[in-house]
Every structure is written in structure tokens, then in C-alpha cells.
C-alpha positions in Angstrom: -15.1 -40.1 -22.0 -15.2 -36.9 -19.8 -15.1 -38.9 -16.6 -11.8 -40.7 -17.6 -10.3 -37.3 -18.6 -11.1 -35.8 -15.2 -9.7 -38.9 -13.5 -6.5 -38.6 -15.5 -6.1 -34.9 -14.8 -6.6 -35.6 -11.0 -4.1 -38.4 -11.1 -1.5 -36.2 -12.9 -2.1 -33.4 -10.4 -1.7 -35.9 -7.5 1.6 -37.1 -9.0 2.9 -33.5 -9.2 1.9 -32.9 -5.6 3.6 -36.1 -4.5 6.8 -35.1 -6.3 6.8 -31.7 -4.8 6.3 -33.1 -1.3 9.2 -35.5 -1.9 11.4 -32.6 -2.9 10.5 -30.7 0.2 11.2 -33.8 2.4 14.6 -34.3 0.7 15.4 -30.6 1.4 14.6 -30.9 5.1 16.4 -34.3 5.5 19.5 -33.4 3.5 21.2 -31.9 6.6 20.9 -35.2 8.4 22.2 -37.3 5.5 25.2 -35.1 4.4 26.0 -33.2 7.6 24.7 -29.8 8.7 27.6 -27.9 7.2 27.1 -29.3 3.8 23.4 -28.8 4.0 23.9 -25.2 5.0 26.4 -24.5 2.2 24.2 -26.0 -0.5 21.0 -24.4 0.6 22.5 -21.0 1.1 22.5 -20.8 -2.7 18.8 -21.5 -3.0 16.6 -18.9 -4.6 13.0 -18.4 -5.4 13.4 -20.2 -8.7 14.6 -23.3 -7.0 11.9 -23.0 -4.4 9.2 -22.6 -7.1 10.0 -26.2 -8.2 8.8 -27.4 -4.9 5.3 -26.0 -5.5 3.2 -22.8 -5.2 2.6 -23.3 -1.5 6.4 -23.1 -0.9 6.6 -19.9 -2.8 3.7 -18.4 -0.9 5.0 -19.5 2.5 8.5 -18.2 1.7 7.0 -14.8 0.7 5.3 -14.7 4.1 8.4 -15.7 6.0 10.5 -13.1 4.1 7.9 -10.4 4.8 7.8 -11.2 8.5 11.6 -11.3 8.6 11.8 -7.8 7.0 9.2 -6.3 9.3 10.9 -7.8 12.4 14.2 -6.4 11.3 12.7 -3.0 10.9 11.0 -3.2 14.4 14.2 -4.4 16.1 16.2 -1.6 14.5 13.6 0.9 15.6 13.7 -0.4 19.1 17.5 -0.2 19.3 17.5 3.3 17.9 14.9 4.4 20.5 16.8 2.8 23.4 20.2 4.2 22.4 19.1 7.8 21.4 15.8 8.2 23.4 14.2 9.5 20.2 12.2 8.1 17.3 14.0 7.5 14.0 11.0 9.0 12.3 11.8 12.5 13.6 15.4 12.5 14.8 18.5 12.3 12.5 20.7 10.6 15.1 18.1 8.0 15.8 17.6 7.4 12.1 21.4 6.9 11.7 21.3 4.4 14.5 18.4 2.7 12.8 20.3 2.4 9.6 23.4 0.9 11.3 21.4 -1.7 13.2 19.3 -2.5 10.1 22.4 -3.1 8.0 23.8 -5.5 10.5 20.6 -7.4 10.9 20.2 -7.6 7.1 23.7 -9.2 6.8 22.8 -11.7 9.6 19.4 -12.4 7.9 21.2 -13.4 4.6 23.6 -15.6 6.5 20.7 -17.6 8.1 18.7 -17.7 4.9 18.7 -21.6 4.8 16.7 -21.4 8.1 14.1 -19.1 6.4 13.8 -21.7 3.6 13.3 -24.5 6.1 10.6 -22.5 8.0 8.9 -21.8 4.7 8.8 -25.5 3.8 7.6 -26.4 7.3 4.6 -24.1 7.1 3.8 -24.7 3.4 1.2 -27.4 4.3 -0.6 -24.9 6.5 -1.0 -22.6 3.5 -2.3 -25.5 1.5 -4.8 -26.4 4.2 -6.0 -22.8 4.5 -6.5 -22.4 0.8 -8.5 -25.7 0.7 -10.5 -24.3 3.6 -11.3 -21.2 1.7 -12.5 -23.3 -1.2 -14.7 -25.4 0.9 -16.2 -22.7 3.2 -16.5 -19.9 0.7 -17.3 -22.0 -2.4 -14.6 -20.3 -4.5 -12.1 -21.8 -7.0 -8.5 -22.3 -6.2 -7.3 -19.1 -7.9 -9.6 -17.0 -5.7 -8.6 -18.9 -2.6 -4.9 -18.4 -3.4 -5.5 -14.6 -3.8 -7.3 -14.5 -0.5 -4.4 -16.3 1.2 -1.8 -13.9 -0.3 -3.9 -10.9 0.7 -4.5 -12.1 4.3 -1.1 -13.5 5.1 1.4 -11.6 2.9 -0.4 -8.2 2.9 -2.5 -7.9 6.0 -0.2 -10.1 8.0 2.8 -7.9 7.1 1.1 -4.7 8.2 0.0 -6.3 11.4 3.5 -7.3 12.3 5.0 -3.9 11.3 2.5 -1.7 13.0 2.1 -4.0 16.0 5.8 -4.2 16.4 6.4 -0.5 16.2 3.6 0.2 18.6 5.3 -2.3 21.0 8.6 -0.6 20.6 7.0 2.7 21.5 5.3 1.2 24.5 8.5 -0.5 25.8 10.7 2.6 25.4 8.2 5.4 26.1 9.2 7.1 22.9 6.2 8.3 20.9 6.1 7.2 17.2 4.0 8.6 14.4 3.1 5.6 12.2 2.0 7.9 9.4 5.7 8.7 8.7 6.6 5.1 8.3 7.9 5.8 4.7 11.1 7.3 6.1 11.9 4.0 7.8 11.3 2.1 4.6 13.7 4.4 2.8 16.3 4.1 5.5 16.1 0.4 5.4 16.5 0.3 1.7 19.5 2.6 1.9 21.0 0.3 4.6 20.5 -2.8 2.4 22.1 -1.1 -0.6 25.1 0.0 1.6 25.9 -3.6 2.8 25.0 -5.4 -0.4 
């Protein structure tokens, strides 16, 4: 009857979740079993498609980690440009050039350490799952709505908080004023730097 169908569906969902957790565990432990160098080389080739096989929470957490990484790269590059030129890359050509050079170098480094980003994403994936279940319980919404809320709060709002908070901190530490309404020029410069080093 209906009850047995629901039970079967729940059991199947639980089996999928267990399989995904096991894949995550194997990923994290692979370095210990095969050596760190082998683990690093193998996981440097991982992409979002491979990550998606480990479950939705891993995809969401990796998106969050990638966004934070990109925003921190932008903030650090801005800080270096301000320190070395005494001007904001938003209004000064020399500062913007320095921003691009720093951003390009950090982007290369970020790609080299990508396996670490994957590991961090896997480590925090359970927190995303816990938060989504919390939304479902407290707000009485279905899983789809809860996932949307998590993406909006973590991957959208969280990204802007890191970016604007980081740039404001750069301005406070260097004494160089920054007009956050002109942030688009930094985004374009960052994109150009990524293209140049790709």
C-alpha cells in the first residue's frame, strides 16, 4: 500500500545518502592510503561533475567555498594595490594594473591548491545539510525551498558580505578611500587577469 511505498522511497533515499557519504569519506582518506602526492595529483583533476556524484550538499558547499575564495582573492589584490600605489584600483590606472598583476598570481595559486578547496567543501557539506533540514523544520517548507534559501543566504548574501566587508577592511587598514559603487571595474579587471593567465 501507500505506507510501504513511502517506506521503500525513504529506504532508497537513505541508501543514496549513505553511498554519497562513503564517496566523501573515501575522498578525504585517499591521501592517507595512497600518499599525499598521489592524492593531490588525482584530485587536482576533479571537477564539478565529479563532485556532483557526491551529492547536492557537496555541490552547494563547493559553490560557497569557490565564491569566498574569489572574493578573498579580489580583496587581497585590492589591498596589495593600495599598499604599493597609495591609491584605489577603482580610480587609479597604476593601482588597477597592480591589482591585475596580483590577482593573476593569486588565481594561478588558487588553481594549484584546488584539491584543498574540494576538501574544505566536503568537510562543510554536512553543515549545509544540517542548515537545510533546520529551515525545513523551523519554517515548515519543503526541501526545494530550503535549498533555495541556503543558496541565497550562503552563496549570494555571504559572497557580498565577504566582498564588501573585505574591501572596507582594506580601506580602513590602508587609509585609502574606496567607492564600493564602482566595484564593477574590479570584477572586469579580475576577469581580464584570469583570461591572461589561463
